[in-house]
C-alpha positions, -999 to 999 in steps of 0.1 A, spaced: 0 0 0 13 35 -9 24 57 19 27 92 4 57 113 15 64 150 10 84 157 -22 112 156 -28 121 122 -14 150 99 -24 145 65 -9 179 51 -17 197 81 -3 175 82 28 182 46 36 219 47 28 228 46 65 214 11 68 239 -1 42 269 20 49 284 1 79 272 -35 75 239 -52 79 214 -38 105 192 -68 113 166 -46 129 164 -24 98 175 -48 71 182 -38 35 172 -67 12 169 -67 -26 160 -30 -29 138 -27 1 139 -21 39 126 -47 63 116 -42 99 96 -63 123 67 -44 139 45 -61 164 57 -95 154 51 -89 117 78 -83 91 72 -51 71 88 -43 37 93 -8 25 101 -1 -11 104 30 -32 72 40 -51 61 70 -71 50 97 -46 64 79 -16 70 43 -6 51 10 -9 46 -5 26 34 -41 31 16 -45 55 5 -9 61 -21 -4 89 -27 15 121 0 -5 139 27 -3 113 21 32 99 34 53 129 66 32 131 73 34 94 66 72 94 91 76 123 116 54 106 114 74 74 119 107 92 85 123 85 90 147 114 116 166 95 104 197 75 128 199 47 117 229 26 125 255 53 159 239 58 165 240 20 156 276 18 178 285 48 208 265 34 207 281 0 238 304 -4 254 294 29 290 281 30 293 244 24 256 235 28 247 258 0 267 234 -23 261 202 -5 223 203 0 215 204 -37 235 172 -42 214 155 -15 180 167 -24 154 143 -12 175 129 17 152 125 47 172 113 77 158 81 93 148 82 129 149 54 155 113 46 162 119 33 198 136 53 225 153 23 241 166 12 207 180 47 201 199 47 233 213 12 231 223 19 195 243 49 207 259 30 236 272 3 212 288 31 191 306 48 220 343 51 212 343 24 185 339 25 147 304 22 133 314 -10 116 323 -26 149 292 -11 166 269 -26 138 286 -60 142 282 -61 180 246 -48 178 237 -74 152 248 -103 175 227 -88 203 196 -85 180 200 -120 167 204 -133 203 176 -114 220 153 -101 192 122 -116 178 128 -130 144 106 -123 114 112 -138 80 145 -119 72 148 -92 98 146 -92 136 126 -70 160 150 -50 181 152 -66 216 126 -52 240 136 -34 271 121 -62 292 141 -89 273 174 -71 279 165 -64 315 162 -101 321 197 -107 305 229 -106 324 260 -85 318 279 -117 310 254 -125 282 262 -92 265 300 -96 271 298 -129 253 284 -111 223 313 -87 221 302 -59 245 329 -45 268 321 -51 304 313 -14 309 290 -12 280 272 -44 291 267 -27 324 253 4 308 228 -15 286 215 -38 313 214 -9 337 194 12 313 169 -16 306 163 -21 344 161 17 352 126 29 360 129 60 339 100 63 315 118 68 282 87 75 261 77 103 284 109 122 275 92 133 243 71 157 263 101 175 278 122 203 264 157 197 251 176 207 282 154 186 305 159 155 282 197 161 285 195 163 323 173 131 326 195 110 303 229 121 315 218 112 351 219 76 340 252 57 342 269 55 308 248 81 291 268 113 285 262 144 264 271 126 231 244 99 237 218 125 249 224 147 219 220 118 194 188 108 212 175 143 206 186 142 170 178 106 159 148 98 180 131 130 189 141 149 157 147 181 177 158 209 153 186 223 175 202 190 185 239 192 178 262 163 187 293 184 191 312 154 206 307 132 175 340 126 157 323 129 123 307 162 132 340 175 146 357 165 114 331 182 93 336 214 113 373 213 109 377 201 74 347 217 56 345 249 77 378 254 95 358 262 126 355 249 162 325 225 164 307 246 190 311 278 169 298 259 138 268 248 159 260 284 167 262 294 131 239 266 120 211 276 143 181 268 141 189 238 118 217 221 137 201 186 135 194 185 98 228 202 91 246 174 110 228 147 91 235 164 58 271 170 66 278 134 78 259 118 49 275 142 24 310 133 36 302 97 28 283 100 -5 287 135 -20 
């Protein structure tokens, strides 16, 4: 069934992240389409004129697919703002139709960030894949990302056996068992989200900022501690990353996505 998306939209470019660093078994690219397990059912998303073809598309799968495809981002104002600006003025036209994907689930978003702390994304994808296959619900090809309850019942040793460091295993299990209502964070402002998350063991400013960026789609989220963002600031702008963040206001989040993707593909 067709899910219409605002134009312009480039499906291959928007899903590039799921292919760039190895297989993501929770968001699996297979034969030109993206697979995700939602409520125990495997959903396939393919490019289609005017949007994407989603099977099955219903009241349960639609909000997850819309989140995954980044429908919360409003691209035209960003494009108008970027026109004529240094770097982005040249980069954005090469990436027209790129809609950054979002993590549909808050626990998934945080665990994904924890696995990527201080390692390459290739290594993070590999470790996360082993966790997903061990604790996730299998569909036909993809796996559902492990539920918070499933990880809470695991031991730190279980995760270490999959390639997690002892410390990261402690962070992930601790997060799963913590009483913090992660879904309720969506109702808070950016600063309060940062305070709540960084109060948890193993969740620092970098993780909190990517949560704001890749789960909540907050416009001013700016992961200044990210090595890729810092490299973009230095190489493309010759600026300190914090200074660049101030210059990109109020579109820091989309700018970060476009700079990181642009450095890989454009």
